[in-house]
C-alpha positions in Angstrom: 0.0 0.0 0.0 2.9 2.4 0.6 3.7 2.2 -3.1 0.2 3.3 -4.1 0.4 6.2 -1.7 3.8 7.2 -2.9 2.6 7.1 -6.5 -0.4 9.3 -5.7 1.8 11.7 -3.9 4.2 11.9 -6.9 1.3 12.4 -9.3 -0.1 15.2 -7.1 3.3 16.8 -6.9 3.6 16.7 -10.7 0.3 18.6 -11.1 0.8 21.1 -8.2 4.5 21.7 -7.4 5.7 23.1 -10.8 2.8 25.4 -11.4 3.1 26.6 -7.8 6.8 27.3 -8.3 5.8 29.5 -11.3 3.3 31.3 -9.0 0.3 29.8 -10.8 -2.5 27.3 -10.2 -2.7 24.2 -12.3 -5.4 25.7 -14.4 -3.5 29.0 -15.0 -0.4 27.1 -15.9 -2.2 24.8 -18.2 -3.8 27.7 -20.1 -0.5 29.5 -20.5 1.2 26.3 -21.7 -1.6 25.6 -24.2 -1.4 29.2 -25.4 2.4 28.9 -25.9 1.9 25.5 -27.6 -0.7 26.9 -30.0 1.4 30.0 -30.8 4.4 27.9 -31.6 2.4 25.5 -33.7 0.9 28.4 -35.7 4.4 29.9 -36.1 5.8 26.6 -37.2 3.1 26.4 -39.9 3.8 29.9 -41.0 7.5 29.1 -41.3 6.7 26.1 -43.4 4.6 28.2 -45.7 7.3 30.8 -45.9 9.9 28.1 -46.8 7.8 27.0 -49.7 6.6 30.4 -50.9 9.1 33.0 -49.5 6.8 36.0 -50.3 4.1 34.6 -47.9 4.2 34.8 -44.1 7.5 36.8 -44.2 7.5 37.8 -40.5 4.8 35.7 -38.9 7.1 33.1 -37.3 9.6 35.6 -35.9 6.9 38.0 -34.7 5.3 35.1 -32.8 8.7 34.2 -31.2 9.3 37.8 -30.2 5.8 38.1 -28.7 6.2 34.9 -26.7 9.6 36.1 -25.5 8.1 39.4 -24.3 5.2 37.6 -22.6 7.4 35.1 -20.8 9.7 37.9 -19.7 6.7 39.7 -18.2 5.7 36.5 -16.4 9.2 36.0 -15.1 9.5 39.6 -13.9 6.1 39.3 -12.1 7.3 36.1 -10.3 10.5 37.8 -9.2 8.7 40.7 -7.6 6.1 38.5 -5.9 
């Protein structure tokens, strides 16, 4: 039984400790991670289109990366002041 309890504790830690270390609840962290994932997927597709037709999507991928960088820097700064 101790193994089952330890497993449950480890699973709980996986869903709670990291988001808490980022100053977020699980839901907040999940939403942010999904938004980053979606943005990167869209940027990846724009880069693919740009690779095939250089006149299309000329700055979409780099714009997305810069926007993500700025957003994540704001998050990090707010964590450091909290």
